[in-house]
Every structure is written in structure tokens, then in C-alpha cells.
A tleap script that builds the chain and sets N, CA, C and O, in Angstrom:
source leaprc.protein.ff14SB
mol = sequence {
  NMET ALA THR PHE LYS GLN ALA CYS PHE ARG
  GLN ASN ASN TYR ASN GLN VAL ASN PHE THR
  ARG THR PRO ALA LEU LYS LYS ASN PRO GLN
  LEU LYS GLY ILE VAL ASN LYS VAL ALA THR
  MET SER PRO LYS LYS PRO ASN SER ALA VAL
  ARG HIE VAL ALA LYS VAL THR LEU THR ASN
  MET LEU ARG VAL THR ALA ARG LEU PRO GLY
  ILE GLY TYR LEU CYS SER LYS TYR ASN ARG
  VAL LEU VAL GLN GLY GLY ARG ALA ASN ASP
  LEU PRO GLY VAL GLY TYR THR LEU VAL ARG
  GLY VAL TYR ASP PHE SER PRO VAL ILE PHE
  LYS ARG LYS ARG ARG SER ILE TYR GLY THR
  GLY ARG PRO ASP GLY PHE THR LYS PHE VAL
  LYS ARG SER LEU ARG VAL THR CLYS
}
set mol.1.N position { 1.778 36.489 -7.581 }
set mol.1.CA position { 1.953 36.172 -6.172 }
set mol.1.C position { 2.040 34.648 -6.005 }
set mol.1.O position { 1.341 33.894 -6.683 }
set mol.2.N position { 2.902 34.221 -5.101 }
set mol.2.CA position { 3.108 32.797 -4.879 }
set mol.2.C position { 1.916 32.194 -4.151 }
set mol.2.O position { 1.266 32.845 -3.333 }
set mol.3.N position { 1.644 30.922 -4.474 }
set mol.3.CA position { 0.601 30.214 -3.739 }
set mol.3.C position { 1.129 29.858 -2.352 }
set mol.3.O position { 2.319 30.001 -2.075 }
set mol.4.N position { 0.242 29.398 -1.496 }
set mol.4.CA position { 0.631 29.073 -0.137 }
set mol.4.C position { 1.654 27.936 -0.126 }
set mol.4.O position { 2.612 27.967 0.647 }
set mol.5.N position { 1.452 26.945 -0.976 }
set mol.5.CA position { 2.368 25.810 -1.007 }
set mol.5.C position { 3.736 26.219 -1.541 }
set mol.5.O position { 4.758 25.746 -1.045 }
set mol.6.N position { 3.767 27.099 -2.552 }
set mol.6.CA position { 5.039 27.583 -3.072 }
set mol.6.C position { 5.789 28.367 -2.009 }
set mol.6.O position { 7.007 28.241 -1.883 }
set mol.7.N position { 5.065 29.180 -1.243 }
set mol.7.CA position { 5.699 29.964 -0.192 }
set mol.7.C position { 6.265 29.057 0.899 }
set mol.7.O position { 7.293 29.374 1.496 }
set mol.8.N position { 5.601 27.931 1.162 }
set mol.8.CA position { 6.088 26.998 2.172 }
set mol.8.C position { 7.441 26.418 1.787 }
set mol.8.O position { 8.311 26.228 2.637 }
set mol.9.N position { 7.611 26.139 0.495 }
set mol.9.CA position { 8.872 25.576 0.056 }
set mol.9.C position { 9.979 26.627 0.036 }
set mol.9.O position { 11.144 26.288 0.241 }
set mol.10.N position { 9.650 27.863 -0.200 }
set mol.10.CA position { 10.663 28.898 -0.352 }
set mol.10.C position { 11.156 29.453 0.981 }
set mol.10.O position { 12.319 29.835 1.109 }
set mol.11.N position { 10.276 29.496 1.963 }
set mol.11.CA position { 10.662 30.095 3.227 }
set mol.11.C position { 10.347 29.142 4.368 }
set mol.11.O position { 9.401 28.357 4.301 }
set mol.12.N position { 11.148 29.224 5.405 }
set mol.12.CA position { 10.965 28.328 6.538 }
set mol.12.C position { 9.910 28.825 7.511 }
set mol.12.O position { 9.388 28.040 8.303 }
set mol.13.N position { 9.579 30.132 7.469 }
set mol.13.CA position { 8.646 30.647 8.464 }
set mol.13.C position { 7.181 30.372 8.104 }
set mol.13.O position { 6.288 30.687 8.891 }
set mol.14.N position { 6.925 29.792 6.932 }
set mol.14.CA position { 5.575 29.344 6.601 }
set mol.14.C position { 5.447 27.880 7.006 }
set mol.14.O position { 6.297 27.063 6.653 }
set mol.15.N position { 4.435 27.557 7.712 }
set mol.15.CA position { 4.201 26.171 8.093 }
set mol.15.C position { 2.916 25.685 7.444 }
set mol.15.O position { 1.895 26.371 7.490 }
set mol.16.N position { 2.963 24.509 6.841 }
set mol.16.CA position { 1.749 23.919 6.304 }
set mol.16.C position { 1.043 23.207 7.446 }
set mol.16.O position { 1.384 22.077 7.793 }
set mol.17.N position { 0.079 23.861 8.013 }
set mol.17.CA position { -0.629 23.314 9.161 }
set mol.17.C position { -1.618 22.271 8.664 }
set mol.17.O position { -2.367 22.501 7.714 }
set mol.18.N position { -1.605 21.114 9.328 }
set mol.18.CA position { -2.514 20.006 9.027 }
set mol.18.C position { -2.412 19.534 7.579 }
set mol.18.O position { -3.416 19.119 7.000 }
set mol.19.N position { -1.228 19.589 6.987 }
set mol.19.CA position { -1.037 19.073 5.635 }
set mol.19.C position { -0.817 17.574 5.701 }
set mol.19.O position { -0.018 17.102 6.511 }
set mol.20.N position { -1.513 16.815 4.860 }
set mol.20.CA position { -1.331 15.372 4.809 }
set mol.20.C position { -1.438 14.900 3.372 }
set mol.20.O position { -2.211 15.441 2.581 }
set mol.21.N position { -0.657 13.891 3.046 }
set mol.21.CA position { -0.725 13.312 1.704 }
set mol.21.C position { -1.804 12.236 1.611 }
set mol.21.O position { -2.121 11.769 0.517 }
set mol.22.N position { -2.360 11.847 2.734 }
set mol.22.CA position { -3.421 10.838 2.735 }
set mol.22.C position { -4.623 11.357 3.512 }
set mol.22.O position { -4.882 10.886 4.620 }
set mol.23.N position { -5.360 12.311 2.963 }
set mol.23.CA position { -6.454 12.915 3.714 }
set mol.23.C position { -7.608 11.957 3.984 }
set mol.23.O position { -8.327 12.141 4.967 }
set mol.24.N position { -7.811 10.944 3.150 }
set mol.24.CA position { -8.943 10.037 3.336 }
set mol.24.C position { -8.769 9.142 4.555 }
set mol.24.O position { -9.754 8.623 5.081 }
set mol.25.N position { -7.528 8.951 5.016 }
set mol.25.CA position { -7.302 8.092 6.177 }
set mol.25.C position { -7.597 8.798 7.492 }
set mol.25.O position { -7.655 8.152 8.538 }
set mol.26.N position { -7.782 10.112 7.457 }
set mol.26.CA position { -8.126 10.887 8.658 }
set mol.26.C position { -7.145 10.649 9.809 }
set mol.26.O position { -7.549 10.397 10.944 }
set mol.27.N position { -5.846 10.736 9.494 }
set mol.27.CA position { -4.762 10.595 10.469 }
set mol.27.C position { -4.631 9.192 11.060 }
set mol.27.O position { -3.962 9.020 12.079 }
set mol.28.N position { -5.253 8.190 10.445 }
set mol.28.CA position { -5.056 6.804 10.851 }
set mol.28.C position { -3.957 6.187 9.985 }
set mol.28.O position { -3.806 6.568 8.824 }
set mol.29.N position { -3.190 5.243 10.530 }
set mol.29.CA position { -2.167 4.609 9.705 }
set mol.29.C position { -2.760 3.722 8.611 }
set mol.29.O position { -2.242 3.688 7.494 }
set mol.30.N position { -3.833 3.010 8.921 }
set mol.30.CA position { -4.528 2.182 7.943 }
set mol.30.C position { -6.023 2.252 8.216 }
set mol.30.O position { -6.453 2.598 9.316 }
set mol.31.N position { -6.813 1.915 7.189 }
set mol.31.CA position { -8.264 1.840 7.343 }
set mol.31.C position { -8.785 0.647 6.558 }
set mol.31.O position { -8.230 0.278 5.524 }
set mol.32.N position { -9.853 0.052 7.060 }
set mol.32.CA position { -10.498 -1.037 6.343 }
set mol.32.C position { -11.410 -0.472 5.270 }
set mol.32.O position { -11.970 0.613 5.427 }
set mol.33.N position { -11.557 -1.213 4.176 }
set mol.33.CA position { -12.431 -0.774 3.103 }
set mol.33.C position { -13.016 -1.951 2.357 }
set mol.33.O position { -12.617 -3.098 2.558 }
set mol.34.N position { -13.975 -1.648 1.486 }
set mol.34.CA position { -14.628 -2.636 0.640 }
set mol.34.C position { -14.299 -2.296 -0.814 }
set mol.34.O position { -14.418 -1.142 -1.224 }
set mol.35.N position { -13.890 -3.288 -1.583 }
set mol.35.CA position { -13.526 -3.068 -2.984 }
set mol.35.C position { -14.795 -2.891 -3.810 }
set mol.35.O position { -15.710 -3.712 -3.746 }
set mol.36.N position { -14.838 -1.816 -4.583 }
set mol.36.CA position { -15.957 -1.584 -5.499 }
set mol.36.C position { -15.651 -2.070 -6.892 }
set mol.36.O position { -16.535 -2.565 -7.591 }
set mol.37.N position { -14.393 -1.931 -7.307 }
set mol.37.CA position { -14.032 -2.250 -8.678 }
set mol.37.C position { -12.536 -2.522 -8.746 }
set mol.37.O position { -11.741 -1.810 -8.132 }
set mol.38.N position { -12.156 -3.547 -9.490 }
set mol.38.CA position { -10.749 -3.826 -9.749 }
set mol.38.C position { -10.516 -3.575 -11.228 }
set mol.38.O position { -11.236 -4.105 -12.074 }
set mol.39.N position { -9.507 -2.765 -11.541 }
set mol.39.CA position { -9.269 -2.375 -12.927 }
set mol.39.C position { -7.773 -2.289 -13.177 }
set mol.39.O position { -6.966 -2.523 -12.277 }
set mol.40.N position { -7.412 -1.952 -14.405 }
set mol.40.CA position { -6.018 -1.746 -14.761 }
set mol.40.C position { -5.846 -0.326 -15.278 }
set mol.40.O position { -6.784 0.279 -15.796 }
set mol.41.N position { -4.639 0.194 -15.129 }
set mol.41.CA position { -4.299 1.528 -15.613 }
set mol.41.C position { -2.966 1.447 -16.338 }
set mol.41.O position { -2.157 0.554 -16.084 }
set mol.42.N position { -2.752 2.387 -17.237 }
set mol.42.CA position { -1.441 2.508 -17.865 }
set mol.42.C position { -0.734 3.713 -17.244 }
set mol.42.O position { -1.357 4.751 -17.022 }
set mol.43.N position { 0.559 3.579 -16.966 }
set mol.43.CA position { 1.283 4.666 -16.287 }
set mol.43.C position { 1.607 5.826 -17.216 }
set mol.43.O position { 1.426 5.757 -18.432 }
set mol.44.N position { 2.098 6.907 -16.586 }
set mol.44.CA position { 2.506 8.088 -17.340 }
set mol.44.C position { 3.765 7.796 -18.139 }
set mol.44.O position { 4.470 6.818 -17.892 }
set mol.45.N position { 4.029 8.669 -19.103 }
set mol.45.CA position { 5.288 8.585 -19.844 }
set mol.45.C position { 6.438 8.781 -18.870 }
set mol.45.O position { 6.276 9.519 -17.898 }
set mol.46.N position { 7.553 8.178 -19.075 }
set mol.46.CA position { 7.980 7.298 -20.151 }
set mol.46.C position { 7.729 5.826 -19.857 }
set mol.46.O position { 8.168 4.973 -20.629 }
set mol.47.N position { 7.032 5.494 -18.762 }
set mol.47.CA position { 6.825 4.093 -18.397 }
set mol.47.C position { 5.736 3.454 -19.251 }
set mol.47.O position { 4.862 4.133 -19.790 }
set mol.48.N position { 5.811 2.140 -19.359 }
set mol.48.CA position { 4.833 1.397 -20.129 }
set mol.48.C position { 4.582 0.078 -19.422 }
set mol.48.O position { 5.493 -0.735 -19.274 }
set mol.49.N position { 3.336 -0.138 -18.983 }
set mol.49.CA position { 2.993 -1.368 -18.269 }
set mol.49.C position { 1.484 -1.423 -18.110 }
set mol.49.O position { 0.759 -0.552 -18.591 }
set mol.50.N position { 1.029 -2.453 -17.432 }
set mol.50.CA position { -0.376 -2.551 -17.032 }
set mol.50.C position { -0.372 -2.652 -15.515 }
set mol.50.O position { 0.029 -3.677 -14.964 }
set mol.51.N position { -0.809 -1.611 -14.842 }
set mol.51.CA position { -0.827 -1.582 -13.376 }
set mol.51.C position { -2.241 -1.892 -12.882 }
set mol.51.O position { -3.222 -1.420 -13.456 }
set mol.52.N position { -2.338 -2.674 -11.834 }
set mol.52.CA position { -3.627 -3.055 -11.282 }
set mol.52.C position { -3.998 -2.106 -10.150 }
set mol.52.O position { -3.193 -1.859 -9.252 }
set mol.53.N position { -5.205 -1.581 -10.192 }
set mol.53.CA position { -5.697 -0.674 -9.163 }
set mol.53.C position { -7.099 -1.114 -8.746 }
set mol.53.O position { -7.770 -1.866 -9.453 }
set mol.54.N position { -7.523 -0.626 -7.580 }
set mol.54.CA position { -8.853 -0.940 -7.069 }
set mol.54.C position { -9.498 0.327 -6.547 }
set mol.54.O position { -8.840 1.145 -5.903 }
set mol.55.N position { -10.786 0.495 -6.823 }
set mol.55.CA position { -11.567 1.572 -6.223 }
set mol.55.C position { -12.133 1.007 -4.923 }
set mol.55.O position { -12.788 -0.036 -4.915 }
set mol.56.N position { -11.872 1.708 -3.834 }
set mol.56.CA position { -12.212 1.190 -2.514 }
set mol.56.C position { -13.049 2.215 -1.760 }
set mol.56.O position { -12.734 3.405 -1.763 }
set mol.57.N position { -14.125 1.747 -1.110 }
set mol.57.CA position { -14.888 2.585 -0.191 }
set mol.57.C position { -14.415 2.291 1.223 }
set mol.57.O position { -14.525 1.160 1.696 }
set mol.58.N position { -13.890 3.302 1.898 }
set mol.58.CA position { -13.372 3.126 3.252 }
set mol.58.C position { -14.515 3.109 4.259 }
set mol.58.O position { -15.658 3.420 3.925 }
set mol.59.N position { -14.191 2.742 5.498 }
set mol.59.CA position { -15.224 2.681 6.540 }
set mol.59.C position { -15.750 4.064 6.907 }
set mol.59.O position { -16.826 4.181 7.493 }
set mol.60.N position { -14.995 5.122 6.566 }
set mol.60.CA position { -15.487 6.477 6.813 }
set mol.60.C position { -16.246 7.028 5.600 }
set mol.60.O position { -16.473 8.234 5.497 }
set mol.61.N position { -16.639 6.124 4.674 }
set mol.61.CA position { -17.478 6.426 3.507 }
set mol.61.C position { -16.783 7.268 2.443 }
set mol.61.O position { -17.456 7.802 1.562 }
set mol.62.N position { -15.471 7.404 2.495 }
set mol.62.CA position { -14.741 8.078 1.433 }
set mol.62.C position { -14.260 7.044 0.422 }
set mol.62.O position { -13.948 5.911 0.789 }
set mol.63.N position { -14.201 7.431 -0.844 }
set mol.63.CA position { -13.753 6.527 -1.898 }
set mol.63.C position { -12.363 6.924 -2.359 }
set mol.63.O position { -12.087 8.100 -2.596 }
set mol.64.N position { -11.488 5.931 -2.484 }
set mol.64.CA position { -10.120 6.174 -2.934 }
set mol.64.C position { -9.761 5.153 -4.006 }
set mol.64.O position { -10.406 4.114 -4.147 }
set mol.65.N position { -8.715 5.478 -4.755 }
set mol.65.CA position { -8.136 4.540 -5.713 }
set mol.65.C position { -6.813 4.067 -5.137 }
set mol.65.O position { -5.944 4.879 -4.818 }
set mol.66.N position { -6.657 2.750 -5.003 }
set mol.66.CA position { -5.455 2.187 -4.398 }
set mol.66.C position { -4.822 1.191 -5.353 }
set mol.66.O position { -5.507 0.558 -6.156 }
set mol.67.N position { -3.507 1.061 -5.257 }
set mol.67.CA position { -2.821 0.119 -6.124 }
set mol.67.C position { -2.734 -1.245 -5.452 }
set mol.67.O position { -2.745 -1.355 -4.226 }
set mol.68.N position { -2.648 -2.287 -6.286 }
set mol.68.CA position { -2.504 -3.660 -5.810 }
set mol.68.C position { -1.037 -4.050 -5.968 }
set mol.68.O position { -0.597 -4.283 -7.094 }
set mol.69.N position { -0.264 -4.129 -4.886 }
set mol.69.CA position { 1.169 -4.405 -5.020 }
set mol.69.C position { 1.441 -5.885 -5.262 }
set mol.69.O position { 0.601 -6.737 -4.972 }
set mol.70.N position { 2.608 -6.177 -5.788 }
set mol.70.CA position { 3.047 -7.557 -5.947 }
set mol.70.C position { 2.563 -8.199 -7.229 }
set mol.70.O position { 1.867 -7.583 -8.037 }
set mol.71.N position { 2.951 -9.456 -7.394 }
set mol.71.CA position { 2.636 -10.208 -8.600 }
set mol.71.C position { 1.492 -11.158 -8.307 }
set mol.71.O position { 1.560 -11.944 -7.362 }
set mol.72.N position { 0.437 -11.091 -9.114 }
set mol.72.CA position { -0.691 -12.011 -8.958 }
set mol.72.C position { -1.481 -11.710 -7.700 }
set mol.72.O position { -0.899 -11.426 -6.653 }
set mol.73.N position { -2.796 -11.769 -7.791 }
set mol.73.CA position { -3.610 -11.485 -6.621 }
set mol.73.C position { -4.977 -12.135 -6.765 }
set mol.73.O position { -5.433 -12.434 -7.868 }
set mol.74.N position { -5.616 -12.346 -5.626 }
set mol.74.CA position { -7.006 -12.766 -5.576 }
set mol.74.C position { -7.753 -11.669 -4.836 }
set mol.74.O position { -7.779 -11.641 -3.605 }
set mol.75.N position { -8.344 -10.791 -5.577 }
set mol.75.CA position { -9.085 -9.676 -5.000 }
set mol.75.C position { -10.187 -9.314 -5.972 }
set mol.75.O position { -9.919 -9.008 -7.134 }
set mol.76.N position { -11.422 -9.347 -5.509 }
set mol.76.CA position { -12.543 -9.058 -6.394 }
set mol.76.C position { -13.503 -8.113 -5.684 }
set mol.76.O position { -13.245 -7.669 -4.565 }
set mol.77.N position { -14.606 -7.815 -6.345 }
set mol.77.CA position { -15.584 -6.878 -5.808 }
set mol.77.C position { -16.144 -7.398 -4.486 }
set mol.77.O position { -16.345 -8.600 -4.316 }
set mol.78.N position { -16.388 -6.492 -3.565 }
set mol.78.CA position { -16.936 -6.751 -2.231 }
set mol.78.C position { -15.965 -7.438 -1.284 }
set mol.78.O position { -16.372 -7.868 -0.205 }
set mol.79.N position { -14.695 -7.553 -1.652 }
set mol.79.CA position { -13.704 -8.070 -0.719 }
set mol.79.C position { -13.345 -6.996 0.294 }
set mol.79.O position { -13.336 -5.806 -0.021 }
set mol.80.N position { -13.046 -7.434 1.525 }
set mol.80.CA position { -12.554 -6.516 2.545 }
set mol.80.C position { -11.049 -6.383 2.391 }
set mol.80.O position { -10.355 -7.382 2.205 }
set mol.81.N position { -10.535 -5.161 2.466 }
set mol.81.CA position { -9.103 -4.911 2.309 }
set mol.81.C position { -8.655 -3.882 3.343 }
set mol.81.O position { -9.467 -3.158 3.918 }
set mol.82.N position { -7.350 -3.837 3.562 }
set mol.82.CA position { -6.742 -2.846 4.441 }
set mol.82.C position { -5.981 -1.859 3.572 }
set mol.82.O position { -5.142 -2.252 2.761 }
set mol.83.N position { -6.276 -0.575 3.746 }
set mol.83.CA position { -5.695 0.478 2.908 }
set mol.83.C position { -4.712 1.283 3.746 }
set mol.83.O position { -5.006 1.653 4.882 }
set mol.84.N position { -3.537 1.551 3.170 }
set mol.84.CA position { -2.555 2.412 3.825 }
set mol.84.C position { -2.058 3.441 2.821 }
set mol.84.O position { -2.320 3.326 1.623 }
set mol.85.N position { -1.345 4.439 3.307 }
set mol.85.CA position { -0.796 5.452 2.422 }
set mol.85.C position { 0.359 4.900 1.616 }
set mol.85.O position { 0.957 3.892 1.992 }
set mol.86.N position { 0.670 5.540 0.532 }
set mol.86.CA position { 1.776 5.108 -0.319 }
set mol.86.C position { 1.359 5.197 -1.768 }
set mol.86.O position { 0.589 4.371 -2.257 }
set mol.87.N position { 1.872 6.206 -2.454 }
set mol.87.CA position { 1.384 6.444 -3.802 }
set mol.87.C position { 2.199 5.682 -4.830 }
set mol.87.O position { 3.328 5.266 -4.570 }
set mol.88.N position { 1.605 5.509 -6.004 }
set mol.88.CA position { 2.311 4.963 -7.150 }
set mol.88.C position { 2.776 6.160 -7.971 }
set mol.88.O position { 1.955 6.932 -8.468 }
set mol.89.N position { 4.077 6.313 -8.113 }
set mol.89.CA position { 4.629 7.527 -8.723 }
set mol.89.C position { 4.163 7.753 -10.148 }
set mol.89.O position { 4.009 8.897 -10.576 }
set mol.90.N position { 3.936 6.679 -10.887 }
set mol.90.CA position { 3.601 6.853 -12.295 }
set mol.90.C position { 2.111 6.672 -12.578 }
set mol.90.O position { 1.715 6.594 -13.740 }
set mol.91.N position { 1.283 6.603 -11.541 }
set mol.91.CA position { -0.168 6.503 -11.723 }
set mol.91.C position { -0.827 7.755 -11.153 }
set mol.91.O position { -0.864 7.921 -9.934 }
set mol.92.N position { -1.346 8.636 -11.998 }
set mol.92.CA position { -1.984 9.853 -11.488 }
set mol.92.C position { -3.250 9.521 -10.709 }
set mol.92.O position { -4.071 8.716 -11.149 }
set mol.93.N position { -3.396 10.146 -9.558 }
set mol.93.CA position { -4.606 9.962 -8.762 }
set mol.93.C position { -4.595 8.749 -7.863 }
set mol.93.O position { -5.580 8.493 -7.171 }
set mol.94.N position { -3.510 7.993 -7.849 }
set mol.94.CA position { -3.417 6.813 -6.985 }
set mol.94.C position { -2.465 7.145 -5.853 }
set mol.94.O position { -1.253 7.198 -6.058 }
set mol.95.N position { -3.000 7.369 -4.657 }
set mol.95.CA position { -2.176 7.763 -3.524 }
set mol.95.C position { -2.213 6.795 -2.374 }
set mol.95.O position { -1.716 7.105 -1.291 }
set mol.96.N position { -2.794 5.620 -2.579 }
set mol.96.CA position { -2.956 4.649 -1.501 }
set mol.96.C position { -2.533 3.268 -1.991 }
set mol.96.O position { -2.488 3.012 -3.194 }
set mol.97.N position { -2.224 2.379 -1.044 }
set mol.97.CA position { -1.781 1.026 -1.353 }
set mol.97.C position { -2.571 0.053 -0.501 }
set mol.97.O position { -2.875 0.344 0.656 }
set mol.98.N position { -2.905 -1.101 -1.060 }
set mol.98.CA position { -3.569 -2.154 -0.300 }
set mol.98.C position { -2.515 -3.036 0.360 }
set mol.98.O position { -1.431 -3.233 -0.189 }
set mol.99.N position { -2.835 -3.564 1.536 }
set mol.99.CA position { -1.906 -4.398 2.290 }
set mol.99.C position { -2.204 -5.858 1.967 }
set mol.99.O position { -3.338 -6.314 2.112 }
set mol.100.N position { -1.172 -6.591 1.523 }
set mol.100.CA position { -1.346 -7.984 1.148 }
set mol.100.C position { -1.459 -8.868 2.382 }
set mol.100.O position { -0.828 -8.599 3.405 }
set mol.101.N position { -2.263 -9.923 2.286 }
set mol.101.CA position { -2.356 -10.927 3.342 }
set mol.101.C position { -3.225 -10.537 4.514 }
set mol.101.O position { -3.191 -11.208 5.545 }
set mol.102.N position { -4.019 -9.456 4.393 }
set mol.102.CA position { -4.896 -9.028 5.475 }
set mol.102.C position { -6.331 -9.049 4.963 }
set mol.102.O position { -6.600 -8.646 3.832 }
set mol.103.N position { -7.254 -9.525 5.807 }
set mol.103.CA position { -8.664 -9.679 5.443 }
set mol.103.C position { -8.802 -10.601 4.231 }
set mol.103.O position { -8.302 -11.725 4.268 }
set mol.104.N position { -9.453 -10.167 3.175 }
set mol.104.CA position { -9.723 -11.039 2.031 }
set mol.104.C position { -8.702 -10.917 0.910 }
set mol.104.O position { -8.849 -11.567 -0.125 }
set mol.105.N position { -7.679 -10.106 1.091 }
set mol.105.CA position { -6.701 -9.872 0.034 }
set mol.105.C position { -5.560 -10.873 0.188 }
set mol.105.O position { -4.922 -10.932 1.240 }
set mol.106.N position { -5.300 -11.663 -0.863 }
set mol.106.CA position { -4.369 -12.784 -0.774 }
set mol.106.C position { -2.917 -12.319 -0.633 }
set mol.106.O position { -2.547 -11.276 -1.172 }
set mol.107.N position { -2.086 -13.095 0.097 }
set mol.107.CA position { -0.660 -12.782 0.140 }
set mol.107.C position { 0.023 -13.233 -1.138 }
set mol.107.O position { -0.553 -13.968 -1.940 }
set mol.108.N position { 1.267 -12.782 -1.319 }
set mol.108.CA position { 2.071 -13.231 -2.453 }
set mol.108.C position { 2.670 -14.580 -2.077 }
set mol.108.O position { 3.321 -14.709 -1.040 }
set mol.109.N position { 2.448 -15.584 -2.922 }
set mol.109.CA position { 2.970 -16.910 -2.595 }
set mol.109.C position { 4.390 -17.055 -3.114 }
set mol.109.O position { 4.780 -16.398 -4.079 }
set mol.110.N position { 5.158 -17.922 -2.466 }
set mol.110.CA position { 6.548 -18.213 -2.809 }
set mol.110.C position { 7.445 -16.983 -2.687 }
set mol.110.O position { 8.430 -16.864 -3.416 }
set mol.111.N position { 7.119 -16.081 -1.785 }
set mol.111.CA position { 7.946 -14.897 -1.568 }
set mol.111.C position { 8.967 -15.232 -0.493 }
set mol.111.O position { 8.608 -15.758 0.560 }
set mol.112.N position { 10.244 -14.929 -0.747 }
set mol.112.CA position { 11.279 -15.273 0.219 }
set mol.112.C position { 11.951 -14.047 0.818 }
set mol.112.O position { 12.455 -14.103 1.940 }
set mol.113.N position { 11.964 -12.934 0.076 }
set mol.113.CA position { 12.537 -11.706 0.614 }
set mol.113.C position { 11.445 -10.655 0.730 }
set mol.113.O position { 10.482 -10.671 -0.036 }
set mol.114.N position { 11.587 -9.755 1.671 }
set mol.114.CA position { 10.618 -8.678 1.945 }
set mol.114.C position { 9.222 -9.258 2.174 }
set mol.114.O position { 8.229 -8.745 1.659 }
set mol.115.N position { 9.167 -10.336 2.954 }
set mol.115.CA position { 7.903 -11.051 3.128 }
set mol.115.C position { 6.872 -10.252 3.898 }
set mol.115.O position { 5.674 -10.410 3.661 }
set mol.116.N position { 7.303 -9.396 4.815 }
set mol.116.CA position { 6.342 -8.658 5.636 }
set mol.116.C position { 5.503 -7.703 4.804 }
set mol.116.O position { 4.352 -7.432 5.146 }
set mol.117.N position { 6.068 -7.186 3.708 }
set mol.117.CA position { 5.335 -6.263 2.861 }
set mol.117.C position { 4.236 -6.988 2.101 }
set mol.117.O position { 3.182 -6.416 1.822 }
set mol.118.N position { 4.487 -8.256 1.765 }
set mol.118.CA position { 3.558 -8.990 0.926 }
set mol.118.C position { 2.750 -10.034 1.685 }
set mol.118.O position { 2.091 -10.862 1.058 }
set mol.119.N position { 2.781 -10.021 3.011 }
set mol.119.CA position { 1.912 -10.869 3.815 }
set mol.119.C position { 2.238 -12.339 3.768 }
set mol.119.O position { 1.348 -13.168 3.959 }
set mol.120.N position { 3.481 -12.689 3.522 }
set mol.120.CA position { 3.864 -14.090 3.407 }
set mol.120.C position { 4.556 -14.537 4.681 }
set mol.120.O position { 5.403 -13.819 5.214 }
set mol.121.N position { 4.203 -15.720 5.174 }
set mol.121.CA position { 4.841 -16.273 6.356 }
set mol.121.C position { 6.198 -16.855 6.025 }
set mol.121.O position { 6.563 -16.980 4.856 }
set mol.122.N position { 6.949 -17.211 7.063 }
set mol.122.CA position { 8.275 -17.773 6.863 }
set mol.122.C position { 8.147 -19.224 6.405 }
set mol.122.O position { 7.446 -20.007 7.047 }
set mol.123.N position { 8.809 -19.598 5.308 }
set mol.123.CA position { 8.768 -20.995 4.867 }
set mol.123.C position { 9.486 -21.899 5.860 }
set mol.123.O position { 10.312 -21.435 6.646 }
set mol.124.N position { 9.168 -23.198 5.823 }
set mol.124.CA position { 9.811 -24.152 6.726 }
set mol.124.C position { 11.301 -24.235 6.427 }
set mol.124.O position { 11.711 -24.342 5.271 }
set mol.125.N position { 12.107 -24.186 7.488 }
set mol.125.CA position { 13.546 -24.294 7.338 }
set mol.125.C position { 14.206 -23.068 6.744 }
set mol.125.O position { 15.359 -23.140 6.317 }
set mol.126.N position { 13.501 -21.928 6.705 }
set mol.126.CA position { 14.057 -20.722 6.097 }
set mol.126.C position { 14.405 -19.732 7.197 }
set mol.126.O position { 13.742 -18.705 7.349 }
set mol.127.N position { 15.452 -20.042 7.970 }
set mol.127.CA position { 15.910 -19.119 8.988 }
set mol.127.C position { 17.367 -19.411 9.326 }
set mol.127.O position { 17.824 -20.551 9.235 }
set mol.128.N position { 18.074 -18.381 9.710 }
set mol.128.CA position { 19.452 -18.555 10.152 }
set mol.128.C position { 19.504 -18.762 11.659 }
set mol.128.O position { 20.514 -19.217 12.195 }
set mol.129.N position { 18.398 -18.423 12.346 }
set mol.129.CA position { 18.375 -18.529 13.796 }
set mol.129.C position { 18.016 -19.952 14.201 }
set mol.129.O position { 17.068 -20.533 13.671 }
set mol.130.N position { 18.764 -20.507 15.128 }
set mol.130.CA position { 18.475 -21.837 15.659 }
set mol.130.C position { 18.311 -21.703 17.165 }
set mol.130.O position { 19.132 -21.071 17.830 }
set mol.131.N position { 17.239 -22.304 17.710 }
set mol.131.CA position { 17.012 -22.237 19.151 }
set mol.131.C position { 18.209 -22.784 19.903 }
set mol.131.O position { 18.880 -23.699 19.426 }
set mol.132.N position { 18.480 -22.237 21.063 }
set mol.132.CA position { 19.626 -22.638 21.850 }
set mol.132.C position { 19.543 -24.131 22.216 }
set mol.132.O position { 20.560 -24.823 22.246 }
set mol.133.N position { 18.326 -24.619 22.492 }
set mol.133.CA position { 18.172 -26.018 22.868 }
set mol.133.C position { 18.445 -26.957 21.706 }
set mol.133.O position { 18.726 -28.136 21.923 }
set mol.134.N position { 18.368 -26.458 20.468 }
set mol.134.CA position { 18.572 -27.311 19.304 }
set mol.134.C position { 19.952 -27.151 18.685 }
set mol.134.O position { 20.258 -27.824 17.701 }
set mol.135.N position { 20.794 -26.278 19.235 }
set mol.135.CA position { 22.110 -26.042 18.655 }
set mol.135.C position { 23.025 -27.238 18.873 }
set mol.135.O position { 22.960 -27.919 19.897 }
set mol.136.N position { 23.863 -27.470 17.902 }
set mol.136.CA position { 24.855 -28.546 18.018 }
set mol.136.C position { 26.156 -27.912 18.453 }
set mol.136.O position { 26.678 -27.018 17.787 }
set mol.137.N position { 26.683 -28.382 19.582 }
set mol.137.CA position { 27.926 -27.816 20.092 }
set mol.137.C position { 29.092 -28.595 19.538 }
set mol.137.O position { 29.011 -29.806 19.331 }
set mol.138.N position { 30.187 -27.878 19.298 }
set mol.138.CA position { 31.377 -28.514 18.732 }
set mol.138.C position { 32.287 -29.024 19.796 }
set mol.138.O position { 33.338 -29.589 19.491 }
savepdb mol mol.pdb
quit
């Protein structure tokens, strides 16, 4: 006999009621947490790398394992961090991501593209938009 989840995929009349991929967030988009441990993991086959992860206790007293995105970080034990959903495909058991540049978690420095994801502000003179009062007319 098919499991409930298998039946949901096979037929449209089964609905997964209250199904969530991030149950620890309790339907919140993000939650604050305290870092308990920062460690490294190796991914599943066929990938090969050293991925950085953190064990985090959320404000609702649940513990999760979250990945540290980006290159280089300043994050240690007892730092406050913001946790959001988003799993690492090649890390088993890691279903959450930490947000860079919020609370005690450092932003990625010298980032020029996709800055909002990594908590980096706009560098000086790095914009195509010019205020109307400063435009040079031809």
C-alpha cells in the first residue's frame, strides 16, 4: 500500500494538509537564533568540498542545522543569527540557511552582484541611476 506522501504525488484528490519543509520556523519566514556550534560537513556523492554549517537554537527552543552561505564568515558560538528556510541539496539534514549581514553574522565583503542575499551595501559610485538634479543635460 502506498504511503500518504506517495499517494499525494500520484493523485490530485489527496491534499497534504499543513505540510511544510521548514517545520521549526512554525510558519514564520525567519526566526532569530543563537549559534551553539560551527562545524564543517562533507557533501554527498558525487560532490566533494568542505561545507560550513552551524547548529542553532531558535527562539522557540528548537534546534536546527543551518548552512553558512557565501565565502568567508565571522560567526562563532553564542552569536545571534537570523535563520530562514532553504536547504543545501548535497548536505543531508541541513534544511535551513543563515542570513548574512543581520545581527552578529558578518556580510560578505567586496560583493558586487546579488548583494541583497549576502548583506552587502552598495559600494560608492556603483549605480547606473543618477538623481535628476545631478544629471548633465546635452
